[in-house]
Backbone of each chain as nested JSON, in Angstrom:
{
  "chains": [
    {"id": "A", "residues": [
      {"number": 1, "name": "UNK", "atoms": {"N": [22.14, -40.88, 21.152], "CA": [22.128, -40.251, 19.829], "C": [23.407, -40.608, 19.065]}},
      {"number": 2, "name": "UNK", "atoms": {"N": [23.235, -40.966, 17.829], "CA": [24.364, -41.334, 16.973], "C": [24.408, -40.357, 15.797]}},
      {"number": 3, "name": "UNK", "atoms": {"N": [25.606, -40.165, 15.262], "CA": [25.725, -39.314, 14.075], "C": [25.542, -40.184, 12.836]}},
      {"number": 4, "name": "UNK", "atoms": {"N": [24.595, -39.818, 11.995], "CA": [24.36, -40.544, 10.752], "C": [24.723, -39.668, 9.562]}},
      {"number": 5, "name": "UNK", "atoms": {"N": [25.248, -40.3, 8.529], "CA": [25.519, -39.595, 7.274], "C": [24.484, -40.058, 6.251]}},
      {"number": 6, "name": "UNK", "atoms": {"N": [23.651, -39.129, 5.815], "CA": [22.557, -39.471, 4.909], "C": [22.844, -38.85, 3.54]}},
      {"number": 7, "name": "UNK", "atoms": {"N": [22.817, -39.669, 2.496], "CA": [23.024, -39.16, 1.131], "C": [21.68, -39.027, 0.431]}},
      {"number": 8, "name": "UNK", "atoms": {"N": [21.482, -37.91, -0.215], "CA": [20.213, -37.635, -0.888], "C": [20.492, -37.2, -2.323]}},
      {"number": 9, "name": "UNK", "atoms": {"N": [19.676, -37.686, -3.241], "CA": [19.693, -37.181, -4.618], "C": [18.461, -36.341, -4.844]}},
      {"number": 10, "name": "UNK", "atoms": {"N": [18.636, -35.169, -5.41], "CA": [17.502, -34.345, -5.812], "C": [17.624, -34.13, -7.312]}},
      {"number": 11, "name": "UNK", "atoms": {"N": [16.625, -34.599, -8.048], "CA": [16.698, -34.537, -9.517], "C": [15.454, -33.869, -10.084]}},
      {"number": 12, "name": "UNK", "atoms": {"N": [15.597, -33.229, -11.256], "CA": [14.42, -32.644, -11.9], "C": [13.408, -33.744, -12.208]}},
      {"number": 13, "name": "UNK", "atoms": {"N": [12.124, -33.455, -12.031], "CA": [11.076, -34.426, -12.349], "C": [11.168, -34.878, -13.791]}},
      {"number": 14, "name": "UNK", "atoms": {"N": [10.867, -36.142, -14.009], "CA": [10.846, -36.647, -15.383], "C": [9.794, -35.915, -16.194]}},
      {"number": 15, "name": "UNK", "atoms": {"N": [10.121, -35.591, -17.435], "CA": [9.152, -34.919, -18.294], "C": [9.263, -33.41, -18.222]}},
      {"number": 16, "name": "UNK", "atoms": {"N": [9.88, -32.892, -17.159], "CA": [10.081, -31.444, -17.087], "C": [11.342, -31.067, -17.853]}},
      {"number": 17, "name": "UNK", "atoms": {"N": [11.378, -29.867, -18.35], "CA": [12.573, -29.369, -19.033], "C": [13.752, -29.369, -18.074]}},
      {"number": 18, "name": "UNK", "atoms": {"N": [14.918, -29.778, -18.553], "CA": [16.126, -29.777, -17.731], "C": [17.198, -29.024, -18.531]}},
      {"number": 19, "name": "UNK", "atoms": {"N": [17.13, -27.679, -18.527], "CA": [18.023, -26.9, -19.397], "C": [19.5, -27.129, -19.079]}},
      {"number": 20, "name": "UNK", "atoms": {"N": [19.806, -27.372, -17.783], "CA": [21.209, -27.599, -17.418], "C": [21.704, -28.912, -18.036]}},
      {"number": 21, "name": "UNK", "atoms": {"N": [20.857, -29.931, -18.0], "CA": [21.215, -31.216, -18.591], "C": [21.396, -31.09, -20.098]}},
      {"number": 22, "name": "UNK", "atoms": {"N": [20.52, -30.301, -20.731], "CA": [20.605, -30.085, -22.178], "C": [21.918, -29.374, -22.519]}},
      {"number": 23, "name": "UNK", "atoms": {"N": [22.288, -28.384, -21.702], "CA": [23.531, -27.645, -21.95], "C": [24.74, -28.563, -21.829]}},
      {"number": 24, "name": "UNK", "atoms": {"N": [24.72, -29.454, -20.817], "CA": [25.851, -30.375, -20.641], "C": [25.916, -31.358, -21.807]}},
      {"number": 25, "name": "UNK", "atoms": {"N": [24.75, -31.857, -22.248], "CA": [24.73, -32.767, -23.402], "C": [25.376, -32.091, -24.617]}},
      {"number": 26, "name": "UNK", "atoms": {"N": [24.96, -30.856, -24.896], "CA": [25.502, -30.135, -26.055], "C": [27.003, -29.917, -25.917]}},
      {"number": 27, "name": "UNK", "atoms": {"N": [27.448, -29.559, -24.698], "CA": [28.88, -29.325, -24.492], "C": [29.671, -30.615, -24.707]}},
      {"number": 28, "name": "UNK", "atoms": {"N": [29.111, -31.749, -24.247], "CA": [29.809, -33.027, -24.432], "C": [29.876, -33.387, -25.913]}},
      {"number": 29, "name": "UNK", "atoms": {"N": [28.804, -33.122, -26.651], "CA": [28.834, -33.37, -28.104], "C": [29.919, -32.529, -28.762]}},
      {"number": 30, "name": "UNK", "atoms": {"N": [29.992, -31.248, -28.368], "CA": [31.006, -30.355, -28.94], "C": [32.418, -30.874, -28.666]}},
      {"number": 31, "name": "UNK", "atoms": {"N": [32.597, -31.478, -27.486], "CA": [33.923, -32.013, -27.128], "C": [34.207, -33.347, -27.813]}},
      {"number": 32, "name": "UNK", "atoms": {"N": [33.236, -33.874, -28.574], "CA": [33.492, -35.114, -29.304], "C": [32.886, -36.359, -28.679]}},
      {"number": 33, "name": "UNK", "atoms": {"N": [32.166, -36.199, -27.565], "CA": [31.52, -37.37, -26.948], "C": [30.149, -37.576, -27.617]}},
      {"number": 34, "name": "UNK", "atoms": {"N": [30.186, -38.046, -28.872], "CA": [28.949, -38.094, -29.645], "C": [28.045, -39.244, -29.203]}},
      {"number": 35, "name": "UNK", "atoms": {"N": [28.555, -40.178, -28.385], "CA": [27.743, -41.309, -27.941], "C": [26.77, -40.927, -26.827]}},
      {"number": 36, "name": "UNK", "atoms": {"N": [26.907, -39.711, -26.295], "CA": [26.042, -39.295, -25.182], "C": [24.635, -39.013, -25.689]}},
      {"number": 37, "name": "UNK", "atoms": {"N": [23.647, -39.698, -25.115], "CA": [22.272, -39.53, -25.558], "C": [21.548, -38.477, -24.73]}},
      {"number": 38, "name": "UNK", "atoms": {"N": [21.814, -38.449, -23.419], "CA": [21.037, -37.561, -22.553], "C": [21.788, -37.379, -21.23]}},
      {"number": 39, "name": "UNK", "atoms": {"N": [21.617, -36.201, -20.64], "CA": [22.234, -35.942, -19.334], "C": [21.2, -35.269, -18.444]}},
      {"number": 40, "name": "UNK", "atoms": {"N": [21.119, -35.713, -17.206], "CA": [20.289, -35.031, -16.218], "C": [21.188, -34.536, -15.096]}},
      {"number": 41, "name": "UNK", "atoms": {"N": [20.96, -33.29, -14.698], "CA": [21.789, -32.723, -13.643], "C": [20.92, -32.469, -12.419]}},
      {"number": 42, "name": "UNK", "atoms": {"N": [21.321, -33.059, -11.316], "CA": [20.608, -32.819, -10.068], "C": [21.588, -32.466, -8.977]}},
      {"number": 43, "name": "UNK", "atoms": {"N": [21.124, -32.473, -7.741], "CA": [22.009, -32.173, -6.621], "C": [22.218, -33.425, -5.79]}},
      {"number": 44, "name": "UNK", "atoms": {"N": [23.42, -33.498, -5.197], "CA": [23.772, -34.611, -4.323], "C": [24.105, -34.001, -2.975]}},
      {"number": 45, "name": "UNK", "atoms": {"N": [23.303, -34.3, -1.967], "CA": [23.547, -33.724, -0.642], "C": [23.993, -34.799, 0.331]}},
      {"number": 46, "name": "UNK", "atoms": {"N": [24.976, -34.45, 1.143], "CA": [25.396, -35.337, 2.22], "C": [25.106, -34.598, 3.521]}},
      {"number": 47, "name": "UNK", "atoms": {"N": [24.179, -35.144, 4.301], "CA": [23.732, -34.473, 5.519], "C": [24.161, -35.294, 6.717]}},
      {"number": 48, "name": "UNK", "atoms": {"N": [24.911, -34.68, 7.615], "CA": [25.299, -35.367, 8.841], "C": [24.392, -34.883, 9.964]}},
      {"number": 49, "name": "UNK", "atoms": {"N": [23.647, -35.805, 10.535], "CA": [22.675, -35.413, 11.548], "C": [22.639, -36.421, 12.692]}},
      {"number": 50, "name": "UNK", "atoms": {"N": [22.398, -35.918, 13.893], "CA": [22.254, -36.772, 15.076], "C": [20.854, -37.374, 15.086]}},
      {"number": 51, "name": "UNK", "atoms": {"N": [20.752, -38.672, 15.406], "CA": [19.435, -39.288, 15.526], "C": [19.566, -40.53, 16.391]}},
      {"number": 52, "name": "UNK", "atoms": {"N": [18.425, -41.013, 16.904], "CA": [18.472, -42.19, 17.77], "C": [18.764, -43.449, 16.963]}},
      {"number": 53, "name": "UNK", "atoms": {"N": [18.205, -43.529, 15.741], "CA": [18.513, -44.686, 14.896], "C": [18.385, -44.291, 13.419]}},
      {"number": 54, "name": "UNK", "atoms": {"N": [18.705, -45.228, 12.535], "CA": [18.741, -44.924, 11.102], "C": [17.369, -44.498, 10.596]}},
      {"number": 55, "name": "UNK", "atoms": {"N": [16.322, -45.12, 11.134], "CA": [14.965, -44.795, 10.703], "C": [14.621, -43.34, 11.019]}},
      {"number": 56, "name": "UNK", "atoms": {"N": [14.97, -42.923, 12.244], "CA": [14.697, -41.544, 12.656], "C": [15.502, -40.57, 11.799]}},
      {"number": 57, "name": "UNK", "atoms": {"N": [16.756, -40.935, 11.483], "CA": [17.603, -40.067, 10.65], "C": [16.961, -39.897, 9.276]}},
      {"number": 58, "name": "UNK", "atoms": {"N": [16.501, -41.006, 8.694], "CA": [15.889, -40.949, 7.371], "C": [14.619, -40.093, 7.391]}},
      {"number": 59, "name": "UNK", "atoms": {"N": [13.791, -40.277, 8.424], "CA": [12.554, -39.506, 8.511], "C": [12.855, -38.019, 8.627]}},
      {"number": 60, "name": "UNK", "atoms": {"N": [13.885, -37.679, 9.412], "CA": [14.166, -36.254, 9.588], "C": [14.719, -35.65, 8.297]}},
      {"number": 61, "name": "UNK", "atoms": {"N": [15.52, -36.416, 7.554], "CA": [16.038, -35.89, 6.285], "C": [14.913, -35.738, 5.26]}},
      {"number": 62, "name": "UNK", "atoms": {"N": [13.954, -36.67, 5.28], "CA": [12.799, -36.528, 4.376], "C": [12.065, -35.231, 4.66]}},
      {"number": 63, "name": "UNK", "atoms": {"N": [11.917, -34.909, 5.952], "CA": [11.224, -33.663, 6.292], "C": [12.038, -32.45, 5.805]}},
      {"number": 64, "name": "UNK", "atoms": {"N": [13.378, -32.52, 5.981], "CA": [14.228, -31.414, 5.482], "C": [14.04, -31.224, 3.985]}},
      {"number": 65, "name": "UNK", "atoms": {"N": [13.967, -32.362, 3.246], "CA": [13.82, -32.27, 1.791], "C": [12.507, -31.593, 1.434]}},
      {"number": 66, "name": "UNK", "atoms": {"N": [11.425, -32.008, 2.089], "CA": [10.144, -31.43, 1.665], "C": [9.983, -30.002, 2.166]}},
      {"number": 67, "name": "UNK", "atoms": {"N": [10.671, -29.622, 3.261], "CA": [10.497, -28.257, 3.758], "C": [11.477, -27.259, 3.162]}},
      {"number": 68, "name": "UNK", "atoms": {"N": [12.677, -27.724, 2.79], "CA": [13.684, -26.753, 2.334], "C": [14.439, -27.177, 1.076]}},
      {"number": 69, "name": "UNK", "atoms": {"N": [14.862, -28.444, 1.031], "CA": [15.915, -28.783, 0.073], "C": [15.412, -29.014, -1.344]}},
      {"number": 70, "name": "UNK", "atoms": {"N": [14.233, -29.626, -1.474], "CA": [13.731, -29.924, -2.819], "C": [12.506, -29.058, -3.11]}},
      {"number": 71, "name": "UNK", "atoms": {"N": [12.361, -28.676, -4.353], "CA": [11.177, -27.952, -4.795], "C": [10.128, -28.996, -5.202]}},
      {"number": 72, "name": "UNK", "atoms": {"N": [9.042, -29.123, -4.433], "CA": [8.103, -30.221, -4.694], "C": [7.411, -30.126, -6.051]}},
      {"number": 73, "name": "UNK", "atoms": {"N": [7.417, -28.941, -6.656], "CA": [6.747, -28.786, -7.95], "C": [7.615, -29.34, -9.079]}},
      {"number": 74, "name": "UNK", "atoms": {"N": [8.92, -29.137, -8.969], "CA": [9.777, -29.46, -10.117], "C": [10.791, -30.57, -9.839]}},
      {"number": 75, "name": "UNK", "atoms": {"N": [10.911, -30.986, -8.58], "CA": [11.995, -31.923, -8.268], "C": [11.505, -33.143, -7.489]}},
      {"number": 76, "name": "UNK", "atoms": {"N": [12.209, -34.242, -7.692], "CA": [11.999, -35.448, -6.89], "C": [13.241, -35.684, -6.046]}},
      {"number": 77, "name": "UNK", "atoms": {"N": [13.053, -36.249, -4.863], "CA": [14.242, -36.6, -4.081], "C": [14.19, -38.072, -3.7]}},
      {"number": 78, "name": "UNK", "atoms": {"N": [15.369, -38.643, -3.519], "CA": [15.419, -39.995, -2.984], "C": [16.58, -40.106, -2.0]}},
      {"number": 79, "name": "UNK", "atoms": {"N": [16.321, -40.821, -0.921], "CA": [17.375, -41.065, 0.064], "C": [18.207, -42.223, -0.48]}},
      {"number": 80, "name": "UNK", "atoms": {"N": [19.481, -41.978, -0.702], "CA": [20.318, -43.014, -1.302], "C": [20.884, -43.953, -0.236]}},
      {"number": 81, "name": "UNK", "atoms": {"N": [21.328, -43.407, 0.885], "CA": [21.965, -44.244, 1.904], "C": [21.911, -43.547, 3.255]}},
      {"number": 82, "name": "UNK", "atoms": {"N": [21.788, -44.342, 4.306], "CA": [21.842, -43.826, 5.682], "C": [22.869, -44.676, 6.419]}},
      {"number": 83, "name": "UNK", "atoms": {"N": [23.971, -44.051, 6.821], "CA": [25.024, -44.829, 7.471], "C": [25.501, -44.14, 8.731]}},
      {"number": 84, "name": "UNK", "atoms": {"N": [25.732, -44.875, 9.798], "CA": [26.338, -44.252, 10.974], "C": [27.761, -43.828, 10.638]}},
      {"number": 85, "name": "UNK", "atoms": {"N": [28.188, -42.69, 11.165], "CA": [29.532, -42.181, 10.859], "C": [30.545, -42.888, 11.76]}}
    ]},
    {"id": "B", "residues": [
      {"number": 1, "name": "UNK", "atoms": {"N": [26.413, -51.883, -29.764], "CA": [26.443, -50.763, -28.809], "C": [25.184, -50.814, -27.941]}},
      {"number": 2, "name": "UNK", "atoms": {"N": [25.361, -50.632, -26.659], "CA": [24.24, -50.644, -25.721], "C": [24.164, -49.276, -25.066]}},
      {"number": 3, "name": "UNK", "atoms": {"N": [22.947, -48.903, -24.642], "CA": [22.793, -47.639, -23.917], "C": [22.995, -47.912, -22.429]}},
      {"number": 4, "name": "UNK", "atoms": {"N": [23.932, -47.185, -21.825], "CA": [24.176, -47.333, -20.389], "C": [23.778, -46.052, -19.671]}},
      {"number": 5, "name": "UNK", "atoms": {"N": [23.267, -46.218, -18.455], "CA": [22.957, -45.075, -17.615], "C": [23.995, -45.031, -16.494]}},
      {"number": 6, "name": "UNK", "atoms": {"N": [24.806, -43.966, -16.496], "CA": [25.904, -43.864, -15.534], "C": [25.595, -42.738, -14.549]}},
      {"number": 7, "name": "UNK", "atoms": {"N": [25.629, -43.047, -13.255], "CA": [25.398, -42.024, -12.22], "C": [26.736, -41.576, -11.658]}},
      {"number": 8, "name": "UNK", "atoms": {"N": [26.882, -40.272, -11.54], "CA": [28.144, -39.71, -11.06], "C": [27.859, -38.729, -9.927]}},
      {"number": 9, "name": "UNK", "atoms": {"N": [28.669, -38.753, -8.904], "CA": [28.63, -37.726, -7.857], "C": [29.83, -36.826, -8.012]}},
      {"number": 10, "name": "UNK", "atoms": {"N": [29.601, -35.524, -7.98], "CA": [30.718, -34.584, -7.974], "C": [30.592, -33.767, -6.709]}},
      {"number": 11, "name": "UNK", "atoms": {"N": [31.576, -33.861, -5.837], "CA": [31.484, -33.193, -4.527], "C": [32.712, -32.31, -4.307]}},
      {"number": 12, "name": "UNK", "atoms": {"N": [32.556, -31.243, -3.514], "CA": [33.709, -30.404, -3.192], "C": [34.758, -31.241, -2.46]}},
      {"number": 13, "name": "UNK", "atoms": {"N": [36.026, -30.996, -2.763], "CA": [37.099, -31.716, -2.082], "C": [37.021, -31.528, -0.573]}},
      {"number": 14, "name": "UNK", "atoms": {"N": [37.344, -32.587, 0.15], "CA": [37.382, -32.474, 1.606], "C": [38.411, -31.441, 2.027]}},
      {"number": 15, "name": "UNK", "atoms": {"N": [38.055, -30.644, 3.028], "CA": [38.997, -29.659, 3.519], "C": [38.85, -28.319, 2.845]}},
      {"number": 16, "name": "UNK", "atoms": {"N": [38.209, -28.312, 1.661], "CA": [37.969, -27.028, 1.007], "C": [36.685, -26.414, 1.559]}},
      {"number": 17, "name": "UNK", "atoms": {"N": [36.6, -25.102, 1.509], "CA": [35.389, -24.404, 1.918], "C": [34.21, -24.847, 1.057]}},
      {"number": 18, "name": "UNK", "atoms": {"N": [33.055, -25.053, 1.684], "CA": [31.854, -25.434, 0.949], "C": [30.754, -24.458, 1.379]}},
      {"number": 19, "name": "UNK", "atoms": {"N": [30.777, -23.236, 0.798], "CA": [29.845, -22.196, 1.268], "C": [28.379, -22.585, 1.094]}},
      {"number": 20, "name": "UNK", "atoms": {"N": [28.08, -23.353, 0.028], "CA": [26.692, -23.755, -0.192], "C": [26.229, -24.708, 0.914]}},
      {"number": 21, "name": "UNK", "atoms": {"N": [27.126, -25.634, 1.29], "CA": [26.801, -26.557, 2.374], "C": [26.599, -25.819, 3.687]}},
      {"number": 22, "name": "UNK", "atoms": {"N": [27.465, -24.811, 3.928], "CA": [27.344, -24.007, 5.156], "C": [26.006, -23.271, 5.176]}},
      {"number": 23, "name": "UNK", "atoms": {"N": [25.604, -22.714, 4.034], "CA": [24.339, -21.981, 3.95], "C": [23.158, -22.905, 4.235]}},
      {"number": 24, "name": "UNK", "atoms": {"N": [23.221, -24.133, 3.691], "CA": [22.123, -25.08, 3.919], "C": [22.079, -25.49, 5.397]}},
      {"number": 25, "name": "UNK", "atoms": {"N": [23.266, -25.723, 5.994], "CA": [23.305, -26.064, 7.426], "C": [22.631, -24.969, 8.246]}},
      {"number": 26, "name": "UNK", "atoms": {"N": [22.995, -23.72, 7.979], "CA": [22.423, -22.6, 8.728], "C": [20.913, -22.517, 8.531]}},
      {"number": 27, "name": "UNK", "atoms": {"N": [20.461, -22.712, 7.276], "CA": [19.026, -22.638, 7.0], "C": [18.28, -23.744, 7.738]}},
      {"number": 28, "name": "UNK", "atoms": {"N": [18.878, -24.943, 7.795], "CA": [18.221, -26.052, 8.499], "C": [18.147, -25.765, 9.998]}},
      {"number": 29, "name": "UNK", "atoms": {"N": [19.224, -25.183, 10.545], "CA": [19.192, -24.81, 11.968], "C": [18.072, -23.809, 12.227]}},
      {"number": 30, "name": "UNK", "atoms": {"N": [17.953, -22.826, 11.336], "CA": [16.91, -21.801, 11.488], "C": [15.517, -22.425, 11.457]}},
      {"number": 31, "name": "UNK", "atoms": {"N": [15.355, -23.48, 10.63], "CA": [14.053, -24.151, 10.54], "C": [13.791, -25.082, 11.73]}},
      {"number": 32, "name": "UNK", "atoms": {"N": [14.787, -25.22, 12.615], "CA": [14.573, -26.039, 13.803], "C": [15.229, -27.405, 13.762]}},
      {"number": 33, "name": "UNK", "atoms": {"N": [15.94, -27.711, 12.674], "CA": [16.641, -29.002, 12.606], "C": [17.999, -28.858, 13.293]}},
      {"number": 34, "name": "UNK", "atoms": {"N": [17.976, -28.786, 14.633], "CA": [19.218, -28.466, 15.343], "C": [20.161, -29.663, 15.41]}},
      {"number": 35, "name": "UNK", "atoms": {"N": [19.687, -30.864, 15.066], "CA": [20.535, -32.051, 15.129], "C": [21.512, -32.131, 13.956]}},
      {"number": 36, "name": "UNK", "atoms": {"N": [21.327, -31.25, 12.967], "CA": [22.181, -31.314, 11.781], "C": [23.58, -30.8, 12.112]}},
      {"number": 37, "name": "UNK", "atoms": {"N": [24.59, -31.638, 11.86], "CA": [25.956, -31.257, 12.182], "C": [26.659, -30.627, 10.988]}},
      {"number": 38, "name": "UNK", "atoms": {"N": [26.406, -31.142, 9.794], "CA": [27.157, -30.672, 8.633], "C": [26.421, -31.082, 7.358]}},
      {"number": 39, "name": "UNK", "atoms": {"N": [26.541, -30.251, 6.321], "CA": [25.93, -30.58, 5.033], "C": [26.952, -30.305, 3.939]}},
      {"number": 40, "name": "UNK", "atoms": {"N": [27.057, -31.221, 2.995], "CA": [27.869, -30.969, 1.807], "C": [26.964, -31.015, 0.595]}},
      {"number": 41, "name": "UNK", "atoms": {"N": [27.146, -30.058, -0.285], "CA": [26.311, -30.004, -1.479], "C": [27.175, -30.25, -2.708]}},
      {"number": 42, "name": "UNK", "atoms": {"N": [26.811, -31.255, -3.467], "CA": [27.528, -31.535, -4.7], "C": [26.538, -31.705, -5.834]}},
      {"number": 43, "name": "UNK", "atoms": {"N": [27.029, -32.196, -6.964], "CA": [26.145, -32.418, -8.102], "C": [25.97, -33.916, -8.338]}},
      {"number": 44, "name": "UNK", "atoms": {"N": [24.794, -34.253, -8.844], "CA": [24.486, -35.646, -9.162], "C": [24.135, -35.671, -10.637]}},
      {"number": 45, "name": "UNK", "atoms": {"N": [24.94, -36.342, -11.436], "CA": [24.689, -36.377, -12.873], "C": [24.288, -37.769, -13.303]}},
      {"number": 46, "name": "UNK", "atoms": {"N": [23.299, -37.837, -14.181], "CA": [22.913, -39.099, -14.792], "C": [23.183, -38.955, -16.283]}},
      {"number": 47, "name": "UNK", "atoms": {"N": [24.132, -39.749, -16.768], "CA": [24.564, -39.626, -18.158], "C": [24.168, -40.888, -18.911]}},
      {"number": 48, "name": "UNK", "atoms": {"N": [23.411, -40.729, -19.978], "CA": [23.057, -41.881, -20.807], "C": [23.945, -41.864, -22.032]}},
      {"number": 49, "name": "UNK", "atoms": {"N": [24.722, -42.925, -22.163], "CA": [25.69, -42.948, -23.257], "C": [25.759, -44.347, -23.884]}},
      {"number": 50, "name": "UNK", "atoms": {"N": [25.993, -44.374, -25.182], "CA": [26.18, -45.63, -25.906], "C": [27.606, -46.133, -25.681]}},
      {"number": 51, "name": "UNK", "atoms": {"N": [27.743, -47.443, -25.43], "CA": [29.087, -48.008, -25.31], "C": [29.01, -49.498, -25.578]}},
      {"number": 52, "name": "UNK", "atoms": {"N": [30.179, -50.09, -25.857], "CA": [30.171, -51.52, -26.159], "C": [29.917, -52.34, -24.894]}},
      {"number": 53, "name": "UNK", "atoms": {"N": [30.465, -51.909, -23.745], "CA": [30.188, -52.612, -22.497], "C": [30.29, -51.633, -21.317]}},
      {"number": 54, "name": "UNK", "atoms": {"N": [29.991, -52.131, -20.123], "CA": [29.934, -51.254, -18.947], "C": [31.294, -50.609, -18.663]}},
      {"number": 55, "name": "UNK", "atoms": {"N": [32.371, -51.379, -18.907], "CA": [33.711, -50.843, -18.658], "C": [34.007, -49.642, -19.555]}},
      {"number": 56, "name": "UNK", "atoms": {"N": [33.632, -49.781, -20.834], "CA": [33.865, -48.688, -21.777], "C": [33.022, -47.476, -21.411]}},
      {"number": 57, "name": "UNK", "atoms": {"N": [31.774, -47.726, -20.951], "CA": [30.906, -46.619, -20.551], "C": [31.527, -45.87, -19.377]}},
      {"number": 58, "name": "UNK", "atoms": {"N": [32.033, -46.625, -18.397], "CA": [32.63, -45.996, -17.216], "C": [33.868, -45.186, -17.6]}},
      {"number": 59, "name": "UNK", "atoms": {"N": [34.702, -45.764, -18.475], "CA": [35.919, -45.06, -18.885], "C": [35.576, -43.765, -19.603]}},
      {"number": 60, "name": "UNK", "atoms": {"N": [34.536, -43.815, -20.449], "CA": [34.21, -42.607, -21.209], "C": [33.633, -41.535, -20.282]}},
      {"number": 61, "name": "UNK", "atoms": {"N": [32.84, -41.943, -19.272], "CA": [32.295, -40.956, -18.334], "C": [33.419, -40.353, -17.481]}},
      {"number": 62, "name": "UNK", "atoms": {"N": [34.401, -41.175, -17.124], "CA": [35.546, -40.631, -16.369], "C": [36.25, -39.541, -17.169]}},
      {"number": 63, "name": "UNK", "atoms": {"N": [36.391, -39.786, -18.473], "CA": [37.038, -38.781, -19.314], "C": [36.197, -37.509, -19.372]}},
      {"number": 64, "name": "UNK", "atoms": {"N": [34.846, -37.686, -19.485], "CA": [33.967, -36.504, -19.486], "C": [34.136, -35.704, -18.203]}},
      {"number": 65, "name": "UNK", "atoms": {"N": [34.239, -36.417, -17.068], "CA": [34.373, -35.726, -15.784], "C": [35.658, -34.924, -15.755]}},
      {"number": 66, "name": "UNK", "atoms": {"N": [36.769, -35.537, -16.191], "CA": [38.014, -34.788, -16.048], "C": [38.143, -33.686, -17.095]}},
      {"number": 67, "name": "UNK", "atoms": {"N": [37.451, -33.837, -18.25], "CA": [37.577, -32.794, -19.269], "C": [36.549, -31.678, -19.135]}},
      {"number": 68, "name": "UNK", "atoms": {"N": [35.375, -31.985, -18.598], "CA": [34.333, -30.949, -18.572], "C": [33.585, -30.832, -17.252]}},
      {"number": 69, "name": "UNK", "atoms": {"N": [33.201, -31.974, -16.671], "CA": [32.15, -31.918, -15.652], "C": [32.652, -31.521, -14.268]}},
      {"number": 70, "name": "UNK", "atoms": {"N": [33.858, -31.975, -13.905], "CA": [34.36, -31.678, -12.567], "C": [35.554, -30.736, -12.667]}},
      {"number": 71, "name": "UNK", "atoms": {"N": [35.673, -29.86, -11.688], "CA": [36.843, -28.99, -11.613], "C": [37.923, -29.727, -10.815]}},
      {"number": 72, "name": "UNK", "atoms": {"N": [39.006, -30.132, -11.466], "CA": [39.987, -30.997, -10.78], "C": [40.673, -30.316, -9.594]}},
      {"number": 73, "name": "UNK", "atoms": {"N": [40.616, -28.993, -9.549], "CA": [41.278, -28.29, -8.443], "C": [40.424, -28.342, -7.179]}},
      {"number": 74, "name": "UNK", "atoms": {"N": [39.111, -28.259, -7.342], "CA": [38.247, -28.098, -6.163], "C": [37.27, -29.251, -5.948]}},
      {"number": 75, "name": "UNK", "atoms": {"N": [37.18, -30.163, -6.913], "CA": [36.132, -31.184, -6.8], "C": [36.67, -32.596, -7.008]}},
      {"number": 76, "name": "UNK", "atoms": {"N": [35.998, -33.53, -6.357], "CA": [36.248, -34.946, -6.578], "C": [35.019, -35.552, -7.238]}},
      {"number": 77, "name": "UNK", "atoms": {"N": [35.227, -36.553, -8.088], "CA": [34.06, -37.238, -8.636], "C": [34.163, -38.72, -8.379]}},
      {"number": 78, "name": "UNK", "atoms": {"N": [33.019, -39.363, -8.302], "CA": [33.014, -40.816, -8.216], "C": [31.854, -41.362, -9.038]}},
      {"number": 79, "name": "UNK", "atoms": {"N": [32.148, -42.464, -9.742], "CA": [31.112, -43.14, -10.509], "C": [30.324, -43.987, -9.519]}},
      {"number": 80, "name": "UNK", "atoms": {"N": [29.032, -43.727, -9.423], "CA": [28.226, -44.448, -8.436], "C": [27.689, -45.759, -9.009]}},
      {"number": 81, "name": "UNK", "atoms": {"N": [27.221, -45.727, -10.251], "CA": [26.616, -46.932, -10.818], "C": [26.663, -46.86, -12.34]}},
      {"number": 82, "name": "UNK", "atoms": {"N": [26.828, -48.029, -12.971], "CA": [26.768, -48.13, -14.434], "C": [25.776, -49.238, -14.743]}},
      {"number": 83, "name": "UNK", "atoms": {"N": [24.654, -48.881, -15.37], "CA": [23.622, -49.898, -15.626], "C": [23.135, -49.804, -17.056]}},
      {"number": 84, "name": "UNK", "atoms": {"N": [22.933, -50.945, -17.714], "CA": [22.309, -50.889, -19.044], "C": [20.873, -50.396, -18.898]}},
      {"number": 85, "name": "UNK", "atoms": {"N": [20.414, -49.59, -19.863], "CA": [19.04, -49.045, -19.791], "C": [18.057, -50.091, -20.314]}}
    ]}
  ]
}
């Protein structure tokens, strides 16, 4: 068993309202960053987990995402990287 | 001016308490994912901004991070990618 560090992005589904992103866009405009067109705010998770290989680590993190970490109705997740620690 | 899509990770500083990460670790253990050693929870921002080139887009997002998006006392940020849309 090896320790793997898996990075995951969880973002609001495209087309769904993203009130947090809208609030950040407005705040950036107020601060003078008028070139900002749009902001999306999601979560970035770094999960350290034991697994036999990178494939097994990725599969187990996918299961964690669908069972606990991401809301399947409103969010999409993607595995960004799987690296041995 | 071109529209760039800049991805940013904002994560709790190493060594600081990360109660959200601890809560997720515990929840994963409860669900049976006993191989999980540690979880860190941060934010993942996707910022679409107009800029003359990728360097200018990155510089402007760095300024946004230090002025609004990241708490310099407790968080670190890193620009993950800068891509024209």
